N, C-alpha and C positions, 0 to 999 in steps of 0.2 A: 713493580715499584711500590715500596711501603708507603702507606698513607700516613702523613703527619696529622696528628689530632689537634695540634696547637697552631693557630694561624700566626706565622712569624710577623705578619704586618701589624699585629696587635701587641707584640712583645716589646717592652722597653729595656734598654741596656742597663745592666747593674751599675751600681755606684761603686766603681773600683777604687775610689779615693777613700772609702769608709774604712774604719778599723777592721771590719769583718774580712776584708780582702788583703790585710797586711801580709799574710803568709803567701798570697799569690803574687804580691808585688816584690817581695824580698829577693827572690832569685834574679829578677831583672835588675834590681838595685845593685846586687853584688856582682853580677856578670858584666853589666854594661856601665857600671859606675855612674848611675843616674839617680835622681831623687825619687822619692815615693810618688810625688805628683806626676813626674814624667812616666814612671812605671804605670800609674793609673791610666794615663792618656794612651799608652801603648796597648794596654789590656782592652781599653774601650775600642780602639781602632781595630784590634783583632776580632772583637765581638761583632762590630758593625760589618766587617768583611764577611764573617760567617753568616750573619743575619741576611745579608744581601743574597748569598747563595741559597739560603733557606727559602727566601721569598720567591726566587726564580723556580725552585723546586715545587713550592706550593702552587704557584700560578700554573705550572705545567700539569700538576695533578688535577687542578680544578678544570682545566681544559679537557683533559682525558675523561673526567667524570661527566662533564657536560655532553661530550660526544657520545659516551656510552649510554647516557640517558636518552639522547636523541635517537640513537639507533634502536634502543629498546622500545621507545614510543612508536617509531616507524614499524617495527615488527608487530607490535600489538595492533596497530591500525590495519596492517595487511592481514593479520589473522582475523580481525573483526570483519573486515571486508570480505574475506573468504567465507566466513561463517554466514554472513548476510547473503552472499551470492548463493551459497548452498541452500539456505532457507528459502530464498526466492525461487530457485530452480525446483525445489521440492514442492513449493506451493503451486507453481505453474504446472508441474506434472500432475498434481492432485486435481487442479482445475480441468486440465485436459482429460483426465480420466473421468471426472464427473460429467463433462460435456459429452464424452463418448458413451457413457452409460445412461445419460438423461438428455438425449438430443432435443426432445420437445421442450425442455425447460429453457434452453438457450436459443430457440429459434428467433430470428430477428422479427421485429414488428414495427409498424409505423404508429406514432403517437396520435391517436384519434380521440379527441375529447368526446365524452358522453354528452349527448344532446340534453339541454335543459328544457326544451320545448316539447310539446306533444308530438310524438312520432307518427309517421304514416302507419296505418294498420296493415299488417300482412294479410295474406289470403285467409279466408274463413277456415280452410283446412289447417293452416298453421296455428290459428287461434284456438281451435278445438284441441289440437295436440297439446298446446301449452296448458290449457285448462285441465286436461286429463293427466298432465305430467308425463306425457310421452316424449320420445325423442323427436326433435324438430330440426330439419336441415337448415343450415345457416343461409342457404340460397334465398329462402323466403325473406330474409332481412337485408339482402344486398340492394343496391340502387335498382338493379335490373328486376329483381324479384318483386320489390315493392311497386315498381312502375307497371309490371305485368298484372299484379293484383288489382291496382287501381284502374287500369285500362279494362280489365275483364269485368270489374264490377260496374262500369259505366255502359259496356256494350252488350251485356248479357242479361236476360230476364232473371231477376232475383229469385223467382219462384220455380225456375227450371232446375231439375236435379238429374244427376247421372249416377249409374251404378258403378261402384269401384270396389277394390279389395285391398287389404293391407298386407304386410309382410307375412302374416300368419294365415293368409288365405280367407280371412273373414270378409264378407261382402257387406257393403253399406251404401246408402244413397248420400251423395254430397252435391252441393251446387255445381252446375256445369262450369262456372267461372273457376271454382277451386280445382276441378278436374283438369282444366286447361293449363293452369299454373303448375299442377303436379307433373304433367307430362314434360315440362321444360326444366324441371329441377336439375341442377348440377350437383353431384355428390360433394360433400365437404372436402374430400381429398383432392378434388379437381379444381377447387376454387383458387383464384390467384390471391396473392397476399393483399392486394388492394381490396378485393372483394371480401376477404376475411376481415380486414380492418373496418370495412363498412358494416358488416353484419354483426360482429361480436358485441360491440357496445349496444347496438339496438336490441339484440336478443336479451342482454342483461337487463336493459331497461324494461322490456316487455315482461320479463319474469318477475 
């Protein structure tokens, strides 16, 4: 359907009674034996009838254009939603791949606040390791490890020492209390998450 560029609702009828349209009125005057005024009225009526048809055509065109615009907008929205879904899926796949390659980074943990008060001291062995910058097992800083260290310090002669050796085979004398705690140490990999959450902030504070 061709698109009319002039809105027929905004067009006014010509003045067919003017001298300009005398030539248009003359055939009607001659054929129907009417006056120029009557001829002008007939021409006006013909124009109004045609204008009514043009208005209907215009309204139909506007409805078709509005429907086409609505369908185009819906298509754009569907395409945008499709792109967004694809982006979300790609992002989720990237996250899954990162979790797969960096499992430790995404391990769950309990939010345990770091204590603001003076913490209980770990065993003397753990304290010496910290001062030397050596690796210290997290067990020393769990509730159980601290309780054992405190109990051992109260029940054992502070001047008593025991012979022990480290991972490199080097022998040294340490307090018997520290030796007893060392014998009950649980490796980091065997700690529960609760114990890990207990120990980690305390170790950070001690460092």
